[in-house]
MARKE-487543 format. One line per field, with one value per residue (C-alpha): chain; residue in one letter; y, x, z; residue number from 0. Coordinates in Angstrom, 2 decimals. Example, Ala and Ser with C-alpha at 12.3 -4.5 7.8 and 13.67 -1.06 7.14 Angstrom:
BEGIN
chaine <- [A;A]
residu <- [A;S]
north <- [-4.50;-1.06]
east <- [12.30;13.67]
up <- [7.80;7.14]
num <- [0;1]
# end
This chain:
BEGIN
chaine <- [A;A;A;A;A;A;A;A;A;A;A;A;A;A;A;A;A;A;A;A;A;A;A;A;A;A;A;A;A;A;A;A;A;A;A;A;A;A;A;A;A;A;A;A;A;A;A;A;A;A;A;A;A;A;A;A;A;A;A;A;A;A;A;A;A;A;A;A;A;A;A;A;A;A;A;A;A;A;A;A;A;A;A;A;A;A;A;A;A;A;A;A;A;A;A;A;A;A;A;A;A;A;A;A;A;A;A;A;A;A;A;A;A;A;A;A;A;A;A;A;A;A;A;A;A;A;A;A;A;A;A;A;A;A;A;A;A;A;A;A;A;A;A;A;A;A;A;A;A;A;A;A;A;A;A;A;A;A;A;A;A;A;A;A;A;A;A;A;A;A;A;A;A;A;A;A;A;A;A;A;A;A;A;A;A;A;A;A;A;A;A;A;A;A;A;A;A;A;A;A;A;A;A;A;A;A;A;A;A;A;A;A;A;A;A;A;A;A;A;A;A;A;A;A;A;A;A;A;A;A;A;A;A;A;A;A;A;A;A;A;A;A;A;A;A;A;A;A;A;A;A;A;A;A;A;A;A;A;A;A;A;A;A;A;A;A;A;A;A;A;A;A;A;A;A;A;A;A;A;A;A;A;A;A;A;A;A;A;A;A;A;A;A;A;A;A;A;A;A;A;A;A;A;A;A;A;A;A;A;A;A;A;A;A;A;A;A;A;A;A;A;A;A;A;A;A;A;A;A;A;A;A;A;A;A;A;A;A;A;A;A;A;A;A;A;A;A;A;A;A;A;A;A;A;A;A;A;A;A;A;A;A;A;A;A;A;A;A;A;A;A;A;A;A;A;A;A;A;A;A;A;A;A;A;A;A;A;A;A;A;A;A;A;A;A;A;A;A;A;A;A;A;A;A;A;A;A;A;A;A;A;A;A;A;A;A;A;A;A;A;A;A;A;A;A;A;A;A;A;A;A;A;A;A;A;A;A;A;A;A;A;A;A;A;A;A;A;A;A;A;A;A;A;A;A;A;A;A;A;A;A;A]
residu <- [X;X;X;X;X;X;X;X;X;X;X;X;X;X;X;X;X;X;X;X;X;X;X;X;X;X;X;X;X;X;X;X;X;X;X;X;X;X;X;X;X;X;X;X;X;X;X;X;X;X;X;X;X;X;X;X;X;X;X;X;X;X;X;X;X;X;X;X;X;X;X;X;X;X;X;X;X;X;X;X;X;X;X;X;X;X;X;X;X;X;X;X;X;X;X;X;X;X;X;X;X;X;X;X;X;X;X;X;X;X;X;X;X;X;X;X;X;X;X;X;X;X;X;X;X;X;X;X;X;X;X;X;X;X;X;X;X;X;X;X;X;X;X;X;X;X;X;X;X;X;X;X;X;X;X;X;X;X;X;X;X;X;X;X;X;X;X;X;X;X;X;X;X;X;X;X;X;X;X;X;X;X;X;X;X;X;X;X;X;X;X;X;X;X;X;X;X;X;X;X;X;X;X;X;X;X;X;X;X;X;X;X;X;X;X;X;X;X;X;X;X;X;X;X;X;X;X;X;X;X;X;X;X;X;X;X;X;X;X;X;X;X;X;X;X;X;X;X;X;X;X;X;X;X;X;X;X;X;X;X;X;X;X;X;X;X;X;X;X;X;X;X;X;X;X;X;X;X;X;X;X;X;X;X;X;X;X;X;X;X;X;X;X;X;X;X;X;X;X;X;X;X;X;X;X;X;X;X;X;X;X;X;X;X;X;X;X;X;X;X;X;X;X;X;X;X;X;X;X;X;X;X;X;X;X;X;X;X;X;X;X;X;X;X;X;X;X;X;X;X;X;X;X;X;X;X;X;X;X;X;X;X;X;X;X;X;X;X;X;X;X;X;X;X;X;X;X;X;X;X;X;X;X;X;X;X;X;X;X;X;X;X;X;X;X;X;X;X;X;X;X;X;X;X;X;X;X;X;X;X;X;X;X;X;X;X;X;X;X;X;X;X;X;X;X;X;X;X;X;X;X;X;X;X;X;X;X;X;X;X;X;X;X;X;X;X;X;X;X;X;X;X;X;X;X;X;X;X;X;X;X;X]
north <- [12.62;15.07;17.96;19.45;22.26;25.95;24.89;22.58;24.40;24.09;20.34;19.82;21.57;19.36;16.27;17.49;17.97;14.48;12.23;8.51;7.22;4.80;4.19;0.70;0.57;-0.49;-2.24;-1.61;-3.43;-1.57;-3.37;-2.50;-0.07;1.21;1.64;4.69;5.08;8.31;11.42;14.92;17.39;20.41;22.70;21.27;24.22;24.75;25.32;21.78;19.04;16.23;17.79;17.01;13.95;12.39;8.76;6.07;4.04;5.37;4.14;3.10;6.69;7.95;9.27;9.29;6.62;6.39;7.24;8.68;11.19;12.67;15.67;16.61;18.83;20.27;17.50;18.97;18.16;16.87;13.28;13.37;11.82;12.88;13.09;10.91;11.54;10.02;7.87;7.33;3.59;1.00;-2.72;-5.12;-8.00;-10.35;-10.66;-9.23;-7.44;-5.49;-1.97;-1.88;1.79;4.03;3.21;5.86;5.55;6.63;4.32;6.68;7.49;3.80;3.22;5.97;6.63;3.68;0.88;2.62;0.13;-3.00;-3.57;-5.46;-7.99;-8.39;-9.26;-11.33;-12.96;-15.90;-13.87;-15.45;-12.03;-10.34;-6.98;-4.31;-1.13;2.05;3.87;7.55;9.59;9.00;6.44;2.87;1.54;0.59;-1.36;-4.96;-6.25;-4.95;-7.28;-10.21;-9.98;-9.75;-12.89;-11.22;-13.07;-11.54;-13.52;-12.28;-8.61;-6.54;-2.99;-1.66;0.46;1.08;1.98;-1.27;-2.07;-5.04;-7.04;-5.56;-3.78;-4.03;-0.73;-0.87;2.45;4.31;3.89;6.62;10.25;11.05;14.81;15.50;13.29;11.13;7.33;4.25;1.72;-0.99;0.70;-1.06;-4.55;-4.90;-4.07;-6.39;-9.19;-8.47;-8.58;-11.88;-13.45;-12.29;-13.80;-17.13;-17.19;-15.14;-15.49;-12.63;-9.65;-9.14;-5.44;-3.70;-0.01;1.29;4.56;4.67;6.81;8.63;9.32;6.45;7.44;8.53;12.35;12.33;10.91;13.10;15.84;15.67;17.93;16.89;14.15;12.26;14.34;12.60;9.27;9.36;10.66;7.76;5.19;6.11;5.44;1.89;2.35;0.20;2.39;0.93;2.24;0.61;0.85;-1.50;-4.31;-6.33;-4.90;-8.00;-7.43;-3.73;-4.61;-7.39;-4.91;-2.27;-4.64;-6.08;-3.00;-1.45;2.01;3.61;6.97;8.17;11.40;12.64;11.42;8.07;6.48;7.56;6.36;2.87;2.89;1.38;-1.84;-0.93;-2.43;-0.34;-0.45;0.85;4.09;6.22;9.46;11.41;14.04;17.01;18.00;20.95;21.62;24.35;22.02;19.65;16.15;15.07;11.40;10.85;12.38;9.99;7.00;7.93;8.37;4.94;3.18;4.89;4.16;6.24;9.17;12.27;14.86;16.74;19.80;18.94;21.32;24.94;26.60;28.78;29.32;28.40;24.73;22.76;19.28;17.73;18.43;20.62;20.64;20.22;21.52;19.07;20.74;20.64;22.66;23.74;21.49;18.46;19.34;19.41;16.03;14.54;15.86;14.59;11.12;11.03;10.40;11.19;14.84;15.83;15.11;17.47;20.11;23.85;25.26;27.60;26.61;25.90;28.50;25.88;23.88;27.00;27.74;24.16;24.29;27.54;25.96;22.94;25.18;27.38;24.39;22.51;25.40;26.89;24.10;25.55;22.47;22.38;26.19;25.91;24.42;27.72;30.14;31.29;32.24;36.01;38.13;38.15;34.35;34.35;37.11;35.53;32.08;33.47;35.44;32.46;30.09;32.33;34.50;32.57;35.45;35.06;38.24;39.59;39.51;42.40;44.76;43.85;44.45;46.41;50.13;50.75;52.62;49.63;47.29;49.47;49.63;45.85;45.44;47.71;45.87;42.53;43.84;45.23;41.93;40.05;42.25;41.83;38.04;38.13;40.24;37.84;34.87;36.70;37.49;33.83;32.56;31.07;33.66;36.52;35.00;34.39;37.95;39.63;40.21;41.75;44.11;45.17;45.85;47.91;49.86;50.65;51.63;54.04;55.70;55.94;57.45;60.12;61.05;61.35;63.65;65.75;66.11;67.14;69.88;71.38]
east <- [-25.24;-24.17;-21.82;-19.56;-18.00;-18.34;-19.18;-22.05;-24.54;-22.18;-21.76;-25.50;-26.24;-23.68;-25.37;-28.74;-27.32;-25.79;-27.56;-28.23;-28.93;-31.80;-31.87;-30.73;-27.04;-26.27;-23.33;-23.63;-21.38;-19.55;-18.23;-14.73;-14.20;-10.69;-8.91;-6.63;-3.96;-4.51;-2.46;-2.65;-4.63;-2.91;-5.53;-4.95;-4.43;-0.85;-2.14;-3.49;-1.43;-3.36;-4.61;-7.31;-6.84;-7.87;-8.08;-10.39;-12.75;-13.77;-15.61;-13.85;-14.22;-12.63;-15.90;-15.48;-17.43;-16.08;-13.13;-13.22;-15.96;-15.37;-17.67;-21.02;-22.20;-18.69;-16.85;-13.35;-11.80;-8.52;-7.90;-11.02;-10.87;-13.85;-12.52;-10.61;-7.80;-6.50;-3.38;-0.50;-1.24;-3.71;-3.33;-6.23;-7.31;-10.12;-11.72;-14.46;-13.30;-14.87;-13.69;-12.92;-11.95;-8.93;-6.45;-4.64;-1.46;-3.21;-4.95;-7.85;-8.53;-8.40;-11.04;-13.53;-12.84;-11.19;-13.56;-16.75;-17.40;-16.53;-20.12;-20.30;-17.72;-19.55;-22.73;-20.94;-17.93;-17.91;-17.89;-15.55;-14.34;-11.19;-11.35;-9.12;-7.96;-6.11;-3.60;-3.67;-1.08;2.39;1.19;2.46;1.14;-2.33;-3.83;-3.80;-5.07;-8.59;-8.78;-7.21;-9.58;-12.58;-11.47;-10.34;-7.07;-4.25;-4.71;-8.33;-7.45;-4.93;-3.56;-3.69;-0.62;-0.99;-3.93;-5.83;-8.99;-11.08;-13.78;-16.09;-15.85;-18.44;-18.57;-20.36;-21.75;-19.85;-21.61;-19.66;-18.98;-16.87;-16.44;-20.08;-21.33;-23.32;-23.43;-25.53;-26.05;-24.61;-21.22;-20.99;-21.44;-17.72;-16.79;-19.46;-17.95;-14.54;-16.06;-17.78;-14.54;-12.72;-15.45;-14.91;-11.14;-10.17;-11.04;-13.23;-11.33;-11.89;-11.00;-14.18;-13.23;-10.52;-8.70;-7.17;-4.04;-1.87;0.94;3.08;3.07;6.52;6.97;7.58;4.07;2.10;2.75;0.54;0.99;0.03;-2.46;-0.97;-3.25;-6.35;-4.61;-3.81;-7.26;-9.10;-6.47;-7.03;-10.74;-10.35;-9.72;-7.11;-4.78;-4.21;-1.90;-3.57;-0.52;1.33;-1.19;-2.22;-5.34;-7.36;-6.54;-7.42;-10.81;-11.36;-10.88;-13.14;-15.98;-16.15;-15.60;-18.55;-16.93;-14.35;-12.57;-10.63;-9.38;-11.34;-9.85;-8.59;-9.01;-12.64;-13.28;-12.39;-15.76;-17.20;-16.25;-17.93;-21.25;-24.40;-24.61;-21.05;-20.64;-18.20;-16.49;-14.63;-12.10;-12.17;-8.63;-9.78;-13.30;-14.11;-13.48;-16.30;-14.98;-17.67;-16.75;-17.21;-20.66;-22.03;-20.33;-22.02;-25.38;-25.10;-23.95;-26.26;-24.21;-24.19;-21.93;-20.29;-18.17;-15.91;-13.72;-10.41;-7.84;-6.84;-6.43;-3.60;-2.48;-4.43;-3.95;-5.86;-7.30;-5.00;-1.34;-1.96;-0.57;-3.45;-2.75;-4.51;-5.48;-8.39;-11.36;-14.68;-16.38;-14.45;-15.37;-19.04;-18.68;-17.08;-19.92;-22.67;-21.09;-20.71;-16.98;-14.76;-14.06;-11.87;-8.81;-9.78;-7.08;-7.57;-8.55;-5.54;-2.59;0.86;3.35;6.03;3.57;2.68;6.35;7.02;4.02;5.25;8.64;7.06;4.74;7.62;9.80;7.05;5.77;9.13;9.30;7.97;5.82;4.08;3.79;1.32;-1.15;-1.40;-0.56;-4.16;-4.66;-4.74;-3.42;-6.97;-6.99;-3.85;-5.04;-8.48;-7.02;-4.85;-7.72;-10.02;-7.46;-6.04;-9.03;-12.05;-13.05;-14.06;-13.50;-16.04;-14.29;-16.36;-14.78;-11.29;-11.59;-8.85;-9.59;-11.45;-8.49;-6.26;-8.89;-9.27;-5.50;-5.25;-8.15;-6.44;-3.15;-4.91;-6.70;-3.42;-1.67;-4.53;-4.30;-0.52;-0.92;-3.51;-1.17;1.69;-0.49;-1.52;2.08;3.02;0.13;0.56;-1.72;0.34;3.57;2.04;0.73;3.86;5.47;2.20;2.11;5.72;4.88;1.85;4.02;6.61;3.84;2.32;5.71;6.26;2.78;3.56;6.83;5.04;2.44;5.16;7.03;3.83;3.19;6.57]
up <- [64.29;66.97;66.16;68.82;66.83;66.09;62.53;63.48;61.24;58.26;58.83;59.34;56.05;54.27;55.73;54.48;50.99;50.82;48.32;48.56;45.05;44.60;40.84;39.86;38.97;35.40;33.71;29.95;27.49;24.71;21.64;20.42;23.30;24.06;27.40;27.42;30.14;32.05;31.40;32.87;30.77;29.23;30.82;34.30;36.68;37.85;41.40;41.56;43.21;41.53;38.33;35.80;33.60;30.32;29.23;30.63;28.48;25.07;22.01;18.80;17.52;20.83;22.24;26.03;27.97;31.53;33.77;37.27;38.07;41.53;41.68;40.23;38.61;38.03;36.22;36.44;39.82;41.21;40.07;37.86;34.39;32.27;28.71;26.26;23.77;20.53;21.15;18.74;18.47;19.81;20.55;19.99;22.25;21.26;24.69;26.89;30.06;32.93;33.68;37.42;37.62;38.19;40.98;43.05;45.10;48.31;50.76;51.52;47.87;46.97;49.61;48.71;45.01;43.32;44.35;43.29;40.45;42.43;43.59;40.29;41.48;44.81;42.90;40.23;41.95;39.51;36.31;33.73;32.56;33.80;35.59;34.06;35.79;34.91;37.14;38.03;36.13;37.54;40.11;40.33;43.67;44.89;47.79;46.51;49.87;49.14;46.13;47.93;50.89;48.57;46.71;43.49;42.94;40.94;37.73;37.52;37.15;35.23;35.09;31.51;30.71;26.96;24.75;24.17;22.25;23.40;21.70;24.33;27.68;30.45;32.36;35.75;36.98;39.67;43.01;44.87;43.99;47.02;46.99;46.21;49.09;46.68;46.71;46.12;48.96;46.69;47.01;50.39;48.87;48.10;51.72;53.10;51.01;52.57;56.07;55.32;54.09;57.24;59.45;57.70;58.04;61.13;64.85;66.04;67.47;71.20;71.21;72.37;72.48;70.14;69.50;66.01;66.19;63.64;66.10;64.84;61.18;59.92;59.80;56.05;55.61;58.00;60.54;63.60;66.59;70.12;69.16;72.10;74.35;72.98;72.62;76.36;77.28;75.67;76.67;80.32;79.80;78.60;74.87;73.15;71.08;67.60;64.89;61.84;59.58;61.95;61.28;58.21;56.59;57.55;61.22;60.99;59.54;62.07;64.93;63.38;62.45;65.98;68.18;70.00;70.28;67.96;68.13;65.07;63.57;60.57;57.28;56.06;59.51;59.77;56.19;57.44;59.22;56.04;57.87;61.17;62.21;62.25;66.07;66.54;68.49;66.47;67.49;64.82;65.90;63.51;62.56;60.42;61.71;59.18;56.21;55.28;54.54;52.10;51.60;55.34;55.34;52.74;54.41;57.68;55.96;54.35;57.54;60.03;63.18;66.38;65.68;67.17;65.36;67.81;67.23;68.90;67.40;67.69;64.31;65.61;62.02;58.86;58.09;55.44;56.01;53.39;54.02;57.04;60.58;63.03;66.54;68.87;72.11;74.59;73.34;74.89;72.33;73.53;77.12;76.10;74.39;77.52;79.67;77.36;77.25;81.04;80.93;83.88;83.13;86.07;83.91;81.10;81.17;81.31;77.92;77.84;75.70;77.05;75.73;75.09;72.96;70.99;70.33;69.26;66.94;65.34;64.70;62.99;60.96;59.75;58.89;57.05;54.91;53.96;51.37;48.10;47.37;50.74;50.75;47.87;50.34;52.21;49.38;48.95;52.59;53.25;56.09;57.45;57.62;59.76;62.10;62.41;63.18;65.96;67.50;67.34;68.82;71.54;72.46;71.25;68.95;65.28;63.28;60.79;57.43;56.03;58.56;57.34;53.62;51.85;51.27;48.01;46.48;47.10;45.68;42.54;42.05;42.34;39.89;37.35;37.79;37.24;34.14;32.76;33.39;31.72;28.61;28.51;28.69;25.90;23.74;24.41;23.42;20.24;19.30;19.86;17.77;14.28;12.65;14.09;12.75;9.30;8.95;10.36;6.86;5.62;8.60;7.91;4.23;5.30;7.76;5.03;2.59;5.14;5.66;1.84;1.42;4.04;2.26;-1.13;0.38;1.96;-1.38;-3.24;-0.71;-1.38]
num <- [0;1;2;3;4;5;6;7;8;9;10;11;12;13;14;15;16;17;18;19;20;21;22;23;24;25;26;27;28;29;30;31;32;33;34;35;36;37;38;39;40;41;42;43;44;45;46;47;48;49;50;51;52;53;54;55;56;57;58;59;60;61;62;63;64;65;66;67;68;69;70;71;72;73;74;75;76;77;78;79;80;81;82;83;84;85;86;87;88;89;90;91;92;93;94;95;96;97;98;99;100;101;102;103;104;105;106;107;108;109;110;111;112;113;114;115;116;117;118;119;120;121;122;123;124;125;126;127;128;129;130;131;132;133;134;135;136;137;138;139;140;141;142;143;144;145;146;147;148;149;150;151;152;153;154;155;156;157;158;159;160;161;162;163;164;165;166;167;168;169;170;171;172;173;174;175;176;177;178;179;180;181;182;183;184;185;186;187;188;189;190;191;192;193;194;195;196;197;198;199;200;201;202;203;204;205;206;207;208;209;210;211;212;213;214;215;216;217;218;219;220;221;222;223;224;225;226;227;228;229;230;231;232;233;234;235;236;237;238;239;240;241;242;243;244;245;246;247;248;249;250;251;252;253;254;255;256;257;258;259;260;261;262;263;264;265;266;267;268;269;270;271;272;273;274;275;276;277;278;279;280;281;282;283;284;285;286;287;288;289;290;291;292;293;294;295;296;297;298;299;300;301;302;303;304;305;306;307;308;309;310;311;312;313;314;315;316;317;318;319;320;321;322;323;324;325;326;327;328;329;330;331;332;333;334;335;336;337;338;339;340;341;342;343;344;345;346;347;348;349;350;351;352;353;354;355;356;357;358;359;360;361;362;363;364;365;366;367;368;369;370;371;372;373;374;375;376;377;378;379;380;381;382;383;384;385;386;387;388;389;390;391;392;393;394;395;396;397;398;399;400;401;402;403;404;405;406;407;408;409;410;411;412;413;414;415;416;417;418;419;420;421;422;423;424;425;426;427;428;429;430;431;432;433;434;435;436;437;438;439;440;441;442;443;444;445;446;447;448;449;450;451;452;453;454;455;456;457;458;459;460;461]
# end
């Protein structure tokens, strides 16, 4: 892996910390186990878009067995389901089933999170037992094409929508923990099976060099800014521009598994490299170079193809990887990448930014984040983050955060305010508690008694 980014050291450290599991995967069977539809937990943080969940597979006494574990060692994470609950009622079915996992209405998450148990199907395609799945809270869609291409036809799997107890449930281990960059090589077996089926049924793609673009996605799905610069750059150097969403999934995979060189923006498109061959030369364009995309790291470690990570955006204003507005623009890091790969570099534009582009970007940024829902994505950024982003983007200077801390008096005042607010919240919770309400009459009696006692003492004195 070669990193062309200011944050190369950060990415390299993340790669070092990625873990390839080598212990044999298991698929224990649990008698009388129950499948519980997922629901959002009451303690799920309000700041979270996705939330923490409960449900999954549990024992007959509702002891949690399995769900969706996305991050270790901290179990609680967005989308994660790591605890059960007691439902109002439970159906019973006298059959043995295989728990296939939790499905999410998002193509990228289906790819890296939801198929982590499907290595079992790849190793046991002729099993007589049905695969059963649960849906993420509030979700109704999933990528059926993954199952179809692997040969898991619709009558061999089912989405469970109400609490159901089975004679027994086989629970294959998860082979991918996406946001901790941890996976087992057998996680790839399901995707290899898909590739093999496509080879048998589809003529080999003749596209040799491909640029996977996001420029044709509808604006309500994603907001990209000026990606056309890179799309044009690679197109002029012999790359075929492909908008994957315009093609059937089988055709997307056919192109990826047969291309010798692939360029894609970091995210869902780069995750599709699970279908690339080991000798493929891949270039991933970093939309938010300071944010480590951990699922990609473990995919790259497992696949072992030739790889470059390239910083290709200006962070003019803070913009997160998920739900952000990347500002694609020529960077010194991209220029270095072009030079190292001996591309024709005379067409690389000056590193300065066009003022009209900047103004257009600011308009899009203001329009997008004035919505209260999308604003939550940047709500935790500070004034320093905005000033630092602008200095880094426009002047190439990264500010030292320690020199921009609030004065100690301001910090102390804020601390006292936070402590006062915390105590007020605790008092409010106490006053709303059952014990407070029960003892309220006793406290009133005690208050009256104290007043009566004072009056008696006053009369005796006189």
